[in-house]
N, C-alpha and C positions, 0 to 999 in steps of 0.2 A: 609292667610296662615302665619305661623311663619317661619321666615328665621333667624336662630340663628347665634351666633358668635362662633368662635372657640377659645378655651383657648390659650393664656392667655388674650384675649380681654375681656373687661368688658361686662356685660349684657346690658349695654346701647347701645351696637352695634347690639342688636337683633332687627330685623325689623318685623313689622306686615304689610303684604302686602294684601290689599283687593283683593279678587278673581277677581273682575271686572277690576282690573289694570293689571292682568296677561294675557299675550297672549300665552306664552309657557314656559315650564320648560325645560332647556337644560342641559344635562350631557356631559361634555367635558374633555379632558386631556391636561395637560401641561407637556411636556417632559423636562427632565434635565439629559443629559448624558444617563446612562443606566437605569434610573428610570423615573417614571412619577407620577403625582398626578392627581387624578380625582377632578373635580369641578362640582358643581351644581349651575346653575344660572337661573334667571328669565328674560325673555324678557317682558317688560311692555309697556302699551299703551303710546303713545306720550303724553308728558306733565305731566306724573305722577311725584309726588314730589320725591326728592332724598331719598334713604333709609339710615337709620342709619347704620354705619359700612361699607358702600360702598366706593370704591376708588374715591376720588374727587380731591386730590392735583395734581398739574401739574407734580411734580417730580414722584410721584407714578404712574401716568398715563404713563409717558415716560418709566419708568422701566417695567411696565406691558406690554406695547405695544411691547417692545423689547423681552420679554420672552414668551408672549402668542402667540399661533398659529395665523397666518394671517386670517384664516377663522372665528375666534371668533371676533364678532363685539365689538366696544367700549362699547355700552350700556350693552351687555352681560358680558363683562369683569368686568365692575365696579359693577354689581349686581350679582356677583358670590361668592361662599364660597368654600373653599377646603373641600373635604371629607377626613378629617383627625381627628383621635381620636374618630371617630364614624363610623358606618356602614350605608350605604345607602341601604334601602330595597326598591327596585324599584317596587316590587309587591304592597306593602302598599302605596307607592307614587301614583301609577296608580289607585289603588282602591279609595284613597282619592280624587284624581282629578276627577275620574268618578262620585263620589258621590256629591262633593261640587262645582266642576267647569268643567262640561262635555265639555265646549267650549275650555278648555286648553289642548294642546297637549304636550306630553313628547317626546323630541327629544334626542336620545342617540347617541352622536358623539364620545363616548369614553368608 
């Protein structure tokens, strides 16, 4: 599956995730005052290599941990992308997973 980058990030942050590495796809929300942002993330098998564009620096991890809901695990947090400047079509996502990776669940927490 292709896990894109959100503008203004460069295309080099686009990740190609092998279906065999994906355990589940999770949609979650990060609240900020009166608004919230949806995120889509992948939970991957243990030992999978880091994805381009994922959070890896200690500083960003600390900031993320302070802002992200407690029920969002660190592996999910680092391998998530905001649903911003594009629309998530969950029906198409489910259809693609059913066709290419029927072992992968979609978990909608937001």
